[in-house]
N, C-alpha and C positions, 0 to 999 in steps of 0.2 A: 312318609307317612305309609301308613297301612293300609291297603287296597281292601274292598269288601271279600274279595276273595278268599286272603288270609286271613278275615274276622271267620268266614263262615267254616274253614276247614280248623279256627285253632278253635272254634265250639264245639265241631265234631271230634277231634282231637286232639287234646290240651298236650297230652303226653308227647305224641311228635312235635308240637309246638314249643316245648322244654328240652326236646333233644335239639333239635335245630340250635336253637339258644346256648345250648351247651356246645353244642359244636363249633358255633362263630364262636365261643368265648377261648377254649382250645387252642384255635386255630390265631386268634390272636395274641393270645399266650407265648407260642410256636414263634411269632413271628417277631416281638418285642424279645423276647429271650436272645434271637437269633441275633438282632439288631444289638443286644447288649453286649452281647459279644465282642464285636469289633469297637466298642465306647473305648478299652485303654490304646489304641491305634492313637489317641490323640496325644498320649504322652509322649512316642516318638517326633510326633508331628510338630509338638510345642518345639521340644528342644530341638528340632532342624534349624525350626526358624530362629532360634537362638544362637544355633551355634551360625544362622547370616552373618551376626554381628562378634560372637567372640568363633571364628574359625578351632576348630580342633587342631591340635597337638598332633605331633610324629610320632608315633615308638620308634626306638633307634633300628629294629628289625627292620619297620615297613622305611622307612627310610635309606637302609641300603638298597631296598627295594625303587623305591622313587631316581636314584641315582642311577639306577641300571635305563630305568622311563628313561631320564632326561638325557643320556647317553646314546639310548636307542631313538631317542626323537631329532637329533644331531647327527644321525647316519651312522652309527652305533654298531656292531653287533646285536646279536638278539640277548636278551636277558646278562646283558654282560655288561661291568661296571669298566668305564679307561681310567688308568692311571699312570704315572709316569714312571718309568721300567726302571727299578732300583740299581743294576748295573749301568744304563747309561740314562737320566733324566731326560736329554734333546728327544727321546722315543717314547713312546707310547705302545701300554700292553691291555689286553683285553682282560679281564678275568671274568670267569662264567660264574655267576651266581647259582651253588646246586647246596646249600642252606635252608635256604627259601623256596617258599613258590610263587611262582610268576603273578596269579592271581589277585593279589594284594596290590600291585599296583599299576596293571593289564586294568581291572572294572576303573579304578578313576581315571586312569588315563586312557577310556575313551572320552569323558566329561574334557581332559584336559588338550585332546589332540581337537575337540569340537572349538577350543578357541577360550574354553572357562578358564577362574585361576584354581591354584590348586588346593585352596581352603574352600571356595565352592563344591571342586570335585571331591573331595573328601566326603564334606555333609551330606550330596548329595547320593555319595556311596552308601555310607553309612543310613540315611533312610530309606532307601531301595533294598537293600541288604537286610536291614529292620524287618519292614514292614513283608516281606518275602516270607523270611522267616517264621516270622509270627504266626501269619495265615498259615504255614505248612506244617507248622504244629496243631492249627486247631484241627485242621483237617485229618491229621495223623490222630489225635485225640477223637473225633468224631468219629474215626473206624474203628473204637473200643468201645462206643453207646455211649459218651459221659454224656451226664448230665449236663444240664444247661447252668446250674449255681454252678458245680466241680468246675465247670468246662470256662466260664467266666472267675473263677479265683484266679484257675492256671492262667488265664491271658493274661490276667492284670498283673500276676508275680511275673510274668514276663516281660512283661514293658518295663517294670520299675526294678528289677533286677539292673545291682550293678554292672552284670555282665554286656546289659544292651544301654543302658542310659551312658557309662562310663566313654562308649565310642564316640558319643557327641562333645566327648571332651580331649580323649584321647584315641586317635587310631591307630586298632592296634592288628588292621589289614585283613591276617587269614584267620583270626578267630570269628573274627565276624560275617567273613564270607561262609566260612564253616557253620557258623549259625544258619545262614540262609539254606543253605545248603544239603543241611544233614535231615532236618526232617522229610524233604520232598522225595532225598534217594531213598529214604525209609518206607515212606509212603507206594515209592512206585514200586520197591523191590519185595513188597509185600501184595502187592494187585497182581505183580508179574507170578509171583507162585505157584498160582493154579492157571497158568496158563504152558501154552506151548512153550518145551526146552529151549528152542535157539531163542525165543520172545523173551523166557527168561534169561539165557544168560546174555543176551545183548543188552537187556537192560541193568542188568547187574555190572558188567562191564564199562558201560556207558556212567553209572553212579560212582564206582570207583576211579573213574579218571575226573569227573568233576569234582569230587571230594579229595582230590590230590592234585586238581586244578587251585582248588580253595588253599588248601595247607596239607603238606606233606601229610601230617599225623590225622589226614582225614582219612587215611588207608588203617586206622586204629576204631574211627568210625564206622567204617565198611565192616571188617571184621565183625567188629560189634555186632552190625545189622543182621549178620547171617548169621551168628551165633541165636539171636534174640528169635528171628525168623523161625527158627528150625527148632528151636525150643516152644514155640509157639504150636509148632505144626506140631508137635510132638504130643 
């Protein structure tokens, strides 16, 4: 209900009342647009619920990583696959993986170590990495002052693109983790570009390590971030 004081103010200064209403309308529209941006996140959540009944398959590259994980859980060396020695099959040898990044199996390996099944661990990893990646790209887009409608279309495209949805059918490991870490590394490196040289170097180094942990080709993403930020500065 409108108080007597508000009525008196409105009668004396109707323009101020219209201004307040316009301000309130703009604020409400801003809040609704902010909420709408996150609505497409329902897509990976629905896909996650489906994957609880039909767990994702494992791509062959990630399969080698899970062999290393099982070997480690059984007491084997880090990031190595235990197999029979071709010279004497009575002995075992440990083959260190150099082609694949350990991130693809260490992240779901946390859930497996806690007692979940491989299927549930992969589904949880796919959901968490997708949400982290999409929220990260939202922050990057907002840092460029993207319009709400354009941002909504951008986020909707991210959540419905096969690169994201396929992970709930076929776990590719490194590609998914790279999707989660790439936007945040770009956001952090852009933020640190105007800070002290020591802080900028530290964040850049941590970003490179995180991207490499996700996937070795993450170093290409890191180099691309450096070039992009340099071009923006110029």
